[in-house]
N, C-alpha and C positions, 0 to 999 in steps of 0.2 A: 147257514147252519140250514138255513132253508123253512119251512114246514111246518109247522106242529100241529098236532091230535090234540084232540082232551087228552089228559092225563104226559102227555108225552116227554118225553125227556131226549136232553142232545147235549155233551159236553165241547167246548171248546181248551183246548189245550194248546200252551206253548214251553216251548224249550226254551232257557237262554242257558252259553256255557265257555267257558273262556278257559283258555289252555294254551301250551306248547302249540302249535297248528296239526304235528302229527299228530295229538291225542281229540282233537275237535269230534272226528269225524264219529272216530268211536264213543266219545261222552251222546254226542248228537243220537247215533244211532241205537246205545245202549238206553237211552232214556226214551225214546219212541217202542221201541223193544215190547220194554216192563209198562207201560203208556198200554198196551194194544193198539199201537197205530202201526201207520206202514214204515218202513226203515227210510230215515233220514235223508234226504239226495241231497249232492253237494257235488259241485263240479270245478268249486276253487280249491275244496280242502282237501289235502294228503290224508290218503288213512296209512293207519301203521305199519310194517312190515309183518308185524305178528301175526295177528288173526282179523277178522273182524269181528263185532257183538254177538254172529247169531253164532259161530263157534266156540266164542271164547265165554267155558261155560263159569260158577261162582265159586266165591272160593279161591279162585287164580292168585294170586302175587304178582303182574308184568309190568316191566316197562318195554320200549323199545330195545333192550338188548340183553334181560334177564327175566325166566317166569319159575315161578316155582308153581305145588301148589300147597294150599293150605290144607290139610289133613284134617280125619275127623276131630281127634280129639289136638286136633296143635300140632304136632310134628310137619315137620318141611318135607315135601317130596319129590320127588325130583327134581334135580336144577337145569338147565335148559340156558343158553344164550343165544342173539342173535349175530351168524355167522352173516358177514357181508359175498362171505364164498357159497357157502351150504344153508344158507336158511334154518332156519329152526338146531339146536346142536348138540345133544346130551352130553355131560356133565359128569357119568355113576355111570356105570357097566347097565345092560339093559333098558329094565323097568328099575332101580334099586332108591330107593327115598336117599336124605341124608339121615346121621344116624345120630343118637344122643345121646349121654349116660351122666345120673346125676349121680353122685355117691353123696351119704347124710355121714359123718361119723365114721367111715370106712366101707358100709354097709349100703348096694344100689337101692334106690327105692325109683317106684312108678310113676313117672310124668305127664300120665297121659289126664289129657284135663277130662271131666265131662261134656259132651256137644254144647249143652245150654251154656258149657262157659268159653265157646269159640265164638271170639267174637271179628266179625267179615268188617271191615264198614266199605271199603272200596278195593281197586286192584294195586293200588301200595301201601295199605297197613289193614294190622291185622291185630289180636293179641288173645291167649289163652290162659287162663288162670288155674290154677293145679294147686289142690294141699295135700302137699308131700307127709308121708308116713314113715318112722322107724321102727318095724315091729309091732306094727299097729298103731302104734301112737301118733298124731300129729307133731311133725314136729317144724315145719314151713311152708309158707305159703310162695310157692312161684307165679310167676307173674310173666309167660314170653312176647314177646312184642316184636311186631316185626314191621322194617320200612324199606325205603328206599332212600340212598347218599349220591351224592355228585352226578346230578342229571339223570340219577335215573343206572348210573354206571354200576354202583356200588349196593347189596346188598347187608344189609345188619339186622343182627337177628341180639333181644338187650335180653339178657334171661334174669331178673332181678326178685331177689330174694330175702323174706322177710321170716326171721329168726320165732320161732311162735316159742320154744324153750331155747335155752343152753346149749348151744352146738359148737364142737372140739373141732370139728373139717366138712367141709365143702369143698368137691370138688365136680367138675363140670366139662363133660369130653363133645367135642363134634365132629365129624366129618363123615366118612365113606368107608367100607374094608373092600369094596372093590370100587378103582379108579376107568376112567374113560376121560379122555379130550376128543377134539376130534373126529376122528376116524381112525382114531387108536385104542386099544387096553394097555399099552403101554408106553403112558407121558411119564415124560420127564418129573421126580418130587425134589425140591432139594429147598434143605433152609437156609433162611436170612434173618435179614434186619430191613428197614430204609438208612439209609444214608444220607448225610449231612442237604443230602439237592433233594431228598422226600421221595429218590428210587430204590428199584431193590438192587440189594448190595448178598452179594451169597455167601453164608457165617454159619460155619460148626456150631449145635445148639442155641440158634436162630430161633428168635418167634414167630417167623412170620412164613409161609409153603406156595414158594412159587413154583407151580403146578405147568408145563407147556408141552407143546407135540406140534410144529410146523410152525404157520401162519397165526395158529391160537393158545389162549394161554389166564390162567387160572391164580388169582392173591387168595388166599385166604390168612389170615391174622385177627388176634386179641390183642386192645389197647392197654388189656389188664397189665399191673408189672411180674403177675406169675403166673407169665403163660408160657408157654413149650412148644413148637410145632413137632409134632409125630410122625414118624415117616414107616411104613414095615413093606420088609420085603416081599410076600406075599400076603395075597387078596382071602376075602372071605372069612376074615376072622376078628371081628371087632371088638371078639373079648380080651387081645392081644391088645387092641387100643386101651381099651377103657380099663388097663393094668399096668400104663405104661405114662409115668409122667416125666420121663426124658428119653429120647432116640438115638439110638444106636446108631442107624443110620444118618449121614450127613444131604447123601444121597444117593436116590436108587432111578434105574428108567426098568426095573418089572413090572407085571403086573402083580401092582401091589392094593397099598390100601394105606389112607392117611386121616390126621386130624391135627385139633387143636384145642388141646388140654387146660383150664385156667383153674387154679385153685385159692381161692376162697377165704380160705384160714378158718380160726374160729367168727362166729356170731351170740353175742350176745341175746336174748329171749327180747322181742321186740325191737333188734337192729333190719335194716337194712344194708342187701350189697349189693351189686349185678356183678355179670364178667355178659362181654361184649364180645359179640363176634360181628368181622366183615366177610364178606364175601363179591370177588371182583372177575368179570372174568371177559375179554374180548379180544379182539386180536392184538398179536404180539408188538404192536407197536402205539399200539394208543393205552395201552393198562403197562405200567413200569410202576 
């Protein structure tokens, strides 16, 4: 720290990080930038393919495979995945965020959280809390928790509801009103289930959505017992998704829309139930 003048002050900062090798450079550079120091140099640690810490904004949920923006009010922005062929690739049209609808007793309720109720801890974990109101009366508390599984290849959104009054019907939809994957605006969308070996099998009225085009593949589903994959032939019609509890289409390759529907049924005051959504994207040979 060199010499000191009277009343002078200097600081010695130390950084210690442990993670997968591909993330160490990002962690160290991010810590150095926050502290105001010079970016940490590294000649032996690889930099993840996504971006550098100097360009990675706060409130981003990201692994080496997937990237989502955490929106100011707790929603999810546009999804991207890292393609070994084309780099970061958008998974909805233009700059569309993922869309979500919650209905309490058949009525659409506002799910946006106050900004101070949106918590972003790091690039892989976040949470947003909202008090749902039905006709102005508090009906439930919603906590949306976000994170990753399977070495970052699978994104999980957990919508946990605690009823403040008796609720006869609680429904959730998550998806997009305008599909896109890879370099096409007309990806194939097909319903199915996971077979005995855990791989996707096409099946009418299945609860798993497979969206693919060429070398890119997306799987979206809910493990909830009362869930359904929804496919629309036309894009831009989220209002048609949020009134659908079953899909008229089993498969489509048009420029359309899709979502996952979950019915949580009745909740007594004080009871808690969760709707869980999984979203994975990768090359076709990696995600099955």
